[in-house]
N, C-alpha and C positions, 0 to 999 in steps of 0.2 A: 889034590891041593898040597902045596908045600907047607903052607902056614896053617897051624891049628886054629880052630874057631875061637880058642881062648886068647889068641893073639890080639894085642892092643897096639896100634900104630903110634908112633911118636912124631912130633914135628921135627923135620930134619934141621930146621933153623927157624928162628922167630920171624913170623910174617909170611911163612910158606903159604902160597895159594896159587890157583890157576888164574892167569890174566889173559883175557881175550884181547881182541885187537883195539881196545880202547879202555882207558882208565875211568872215564866218565861215560858209561854206556848209554847209547840211544838205540834201542832195538830196531827202529825203522831204518837206520843206516845199513843194517845187515841185509835188507831186501835187495835183490839184484837190480831192480829198477833204479834204486838210489845209489848203491855202491858202484855199479858199473855205469849208471847214467851220469853221475858226477865225473867219473873217470873219462867218459867220452867227451864231456864238455871241457875238461882240462886239456885233453888232446887237441880239441878244436882250437883252443887258445894258444897252446904250445906251438902249433903249426904256423902261427902268425909271426913267430920269431921276433917279437917285440919286447921280450923280457917282462911280460905282464906278471903281476903278482896276485896272490890270493886275496889281497885286500883291495884290488882294483875294481873299478866300476864295471869293467868288462866281465869279470868273474861273477860279480854280484848279479849282473843281468842274466847270466846263464843260470845261476841258482834260482833266481826268481821265476824264470821260464820253466825250470824243472818243477819248482814248487807248484806252479799253476797246473802243470800236467798231472801231478800226483794228487792234487786236491780231490777228495771224494773217492779215491781209489783204494782206501783201506790201509794206507801206509802212514804210520804215526811218527812223522818227523817234520819239524818246522825248518825248512830251508830258507824261506824268504827273509827271515830275521837273523840268519847266521852268515852275515856278509860284513864287508868293511874290515875294521881292525879286529873285530871279534868273529872272524869268519870261521866256517866249519872246519877248515884244515888246521887253523891255529888251535882250535879246541878239541877236535876229534880226528885229526890227521892220522892218528895211529892206526885207524882202520885200514887206510890205504898203504901206510908204511909197513905194517906188520904182515900184510899179504904180498909184499914185494912189488907193489904197483907204483909207488913213488919213492924217491930216495930218502934214506933216513935223515940225512943232513941237507936241508934245502939251501939254496943259494939266495940269501936275503929275501926269502919268501917268494921267490920266482916260481911260476908254474912250470913244473918239469916232471916227466914220467921216467921210470926205468925202462929198459928195453922190453922187459916182460910186460910192463904196464902198457907200452905202446902196442905190443902185439895183441893184447886183450882188447884194447880200445879200438884197434883197427880190424878186429874180428879175424886176425890171423890165427889167434888162439880162441876157440869158441868159448861161450859161457860154460858149456858142459865140461870142456877140458880144463878151464880155469878152476872149476870146483874140484875136479878129480886131482889136479896138481896140488891144490891147497890142502886137501885131505891128506895127501901123501907126504907133504913137505912141512906143514905147519908144526913148529917145534917149540917146546918150552925147555929151557928159558929162551925168551925172544927179546933181543936187544932193542927192538922197536918200541916195546912197552915196558921194559924192565931196565933198571939202571945197571951199570957195569958191575957194581958191588953185588947186586942181587943175582945177576947172572953167574958171578963167581961163586956165590953161596950154593947155587944149584950144582955147579960143576964140582965143587969141593965135597958135596954130599953124594956125588956119583949119580946124579939124576939128569936124565934127558928123556923127554916124553914127546910122543906124537898124539896129542889128546883127541883129535878128531878120529884118527885111525883106531885109537884105543877104545873109544865109545862104540864104534862099529864092531870091533872084535868082541867086546863084552856082550853085546846084543846077540851076535852069532853064537857065542859060547853058551848063553842062556838057552837059546833055541836048541842047540845040540844036546843039552842036558834036560830037555823036556819042559823047560819053563817058557814063559812068555818072552819073546825077543824084543823087549822094550826097556826104557829107562825113564824114570821120573826125575825131575830136578832134585827132589829130596834124596833119591838114591845116589845121584851124582855127588851132591854136596856132603852127605852124611857118611857115605861108604867109599865111593870111588876116589874122590879127591884126597881124603885122608890116607887111603892105602897107597896112593901114587907117590907119597913121600918115602916109601919103603923101597930101597934099591932092589932090583931083581924080582919084584913082585910079579908073578906069572898071571896069564889070562885066567887059568884055572882058579887062582886065588881070588881074583876079582869076582869071577862068576860065583864061586862058592860063598863068598861073603854077601854078595847081593841077594842070592837065594836065601841064605840064612836070615838076612835082615827082613826079607819079605815074609818069611815064615815065623818071624819073631823068635828065632833061635839064638840070637845074639843081642847084647845090650850095648849100644854105641854111645851111651850117655857119658862115658868116660873117655871117649875118643877125642882127639884134638878137633877144635873148631877152626876150619880153614876158610870159612866164609863169615867173618865176624860182623860184617855190616850188611845193610839192606842192598847197597850197591854191589857188594861181592856176590850176593845171591843172583842179582840180575846178570852180572858178568858171567857167572857159571852157566846160566841158561843160554847165553849167546852161543856156546859150542853146540848145543842141541838145536838152536834155531838155524845156525848155518847149515847143518845137515838137512833140516827140514826145508829150508828155502831152495835147496838144490836137489831135492827129491830122494835123498838117501834114507831118510826116515820120514814118517808122516806125523804131524802133530794131531793128537786125538784128545778127546775129553770124555770122562764118564762121571758118575756120581762122586767119585773120590778125587776128581780134579784132572789136571793136564798130564799127559804122558806122551812119549815119543816112541813110535813103533817102527821097527826095522822093516825096510822095503824088500820083501822076499822076491819081488819081481825082478830085481837087478842083483840077485845074490851072486851070480857067476861073475858079473863085472866087479862087484865089491871084493870078491875073493881075489881076483887078479890085481885089483888096486892095492890090497893089503899085503900082497906077497912081497916080503923082504923090503917093505917101504922104508924101514928104519936104516937100511944099509945104503940108500941111494942119496946122491947129491941132488940139489935142485935141478941142475942141468940134466942129469940122468932121468929124473922124473918127467921133465918136460918132453924129452925125446921119447921116453917110453909111452907116455900117454898118446903122443902123435902116432907112434907105430902101432899100438894095440887098438886105438880108436875106442877106448873104454868110454870116454865121455859121449861119443856119438851113439854108442849102443844104449847107454843110459837114457839119452835124450829120445831115441827112437821108441824105446819101450814105454817111457812115460807119456809120450804123445799118443801112442796107440791106446794106452789105458785111459787117457783123458777122454777119448771118444765114446766111452761106454759108461752107462750108469749115472750120468749126471742129470739133475733135474732139467727139464725143458729141452734136452738135446734132440730128441726125436722131433719135437715141434719146430725147433730151429732148423733142423735139416729139411723138413717139409716146406717151410717158408722160403728157404734159400733156393733149394732145388726146384720148387714150384715156380719160382720167378725166372730162373735161368738154369735149366737142367744140363749144363755142360761146363767143363772146366774152363775158367777164364784165361788160362795160360795155353792149354793144349787143344782146346775145343773137343776133347773126348766127351761123349754123351752117354756112356754106359753107366747106369746107376750103381752097378756092382762095384765100381772102382772109384766112385765119387764121394767126396766128404764135404760137409758144410764147415768151412773154416771161419773162426772168429778173427776179426781184425784186432780190436782191443781184447785181450784174453779175458776169459771168465774170472780168473783169479783177481784181476784188477777192475772188477765190476763192469766188464764189457757186456752190453745188453744182448739178449737173445732175440734179435730181430734182423731183418734183411739189410738194414742200413749198416750193420756191423759185421757183415759176412759175405762171402762169396763161395762159389763151388770150385773145388780143386780136385784134381786126380790125387789118389791117396799118397803116391810117392812124392808128388809136388807139395802136398800138404805137410809132409814130414820136413821137407826142405824149408818150407815157410815157417813152421813153428820152431825149427832149429835155428832160424835166422840165417840160413845159408842162401835164401832167396828173399828178396825184398821187393814189394810193389809200392812205388812212390805215388803220391797224390795225382801226379799228371799222367799216370799209366806206364811210366818207365819201369823196367824190370832190371834189378841188379842181382848178380850172382856172386857168391864168395869165390875166392880163388879155387877152393877145393871143389865146389859145385860146378864151376866153369869147366873143369877138366872132363867131367862126365856128361854135363847137360848143356854145355855151351852151344852145341850145334842144333839142339832141339828146343831151346827156350827163346822166344822172340824178345827183341830188345825193348819192345813196348807193346801194350795191349789197349784195347778200348774198354774202359771201365763201365759197368752198368750204371745208368744214371742215378739209381736210387742209393748207391754207395755213399756213405758219409766221408767226404775227403778229409775232414778234420781227424777222423779216426785213423785214416792211413797216415797222416802227418804224425799223430801221437805215437803210433807204432814205430815208424821210422826213427823218431827222435829218442824213444825210450826203451824199446824192446830189444833184448840181447839174446834171447833164447827161452825155451820153455821153462 
């Protein structure tokens, strides 16, 4: 550590705090089905070239349809009533702006995406790569959610942070020093955020102070309060939620409350992601993620892990393979390489019965869960540009779906699912 444990941080300027992608946070927007689902519907309307606005009935209709799809799926956000003049973009558009998906300055409220937003919406950049790019590039100060004056105060104080990367580095540092590789919201707001106002604070400093806080070796009662309101507490938690939503950490609970645990399964990929992230431009990061395929490897490992140890998974496999013990795409019937694939994912309350699943060969299942392959309600099969290069000759353009499959589940997945 460079800083002694007696060190007390000071506010670099009045009002210093971390601001996530929205000033009035709604945690449900952070969920990929909402964040990227709204984006996909923006893109659908943008393609019409009619100058549609976010207050239009066309956009309201898209939001109401998405609201109906997420109803009962464990996502706490009310989209149906965030339409018209008080639409979701007017009130919470910073989510999409701060992540580089829509322009900072809209044209009279017209629906428009950035080139990056179009690539994400069109699946040219996968959900996994979007998350990796965001972790590497999300920076404070952020002009999408902070005023020009506030951004200038950050710069004058010599501060520039990559908060998502920083959280992961702290967790890895705790692990390397023999402590639990996790953070609680309280550790983030009481220790990490106040320390981040100190220029040149090192990862060893963050790790040392978090350990000391856990072991009650320091008193932070005289440290600055960078989260003075209840809303600030929620916004700080959004950073941890983003990492949890895309699999870099897992949200856990014990008798002491909620905590976020580092995902050791993808440690190699996180290490590559964090390497010199602060030195790269946004364009460099996009090109690097595509070259290294970090997002794809994160997705593959998470999908493989999801097949093990979940309640009812074995019964679900027996039900699905017992009904049709061959891959619906390739016709392979070796059980050693077959997987029972959910249509509506378990995370979104997809049921564990045969109406919500079919049998896929293991590599095709990875394509399916990574949204590189889609099966439409009419049996047509769509491949991403990347998957087409390797699988285009071996994947049929359409299949005969088993009669017991719920076609509405297939419609839900096609409209709302962007990746594991």
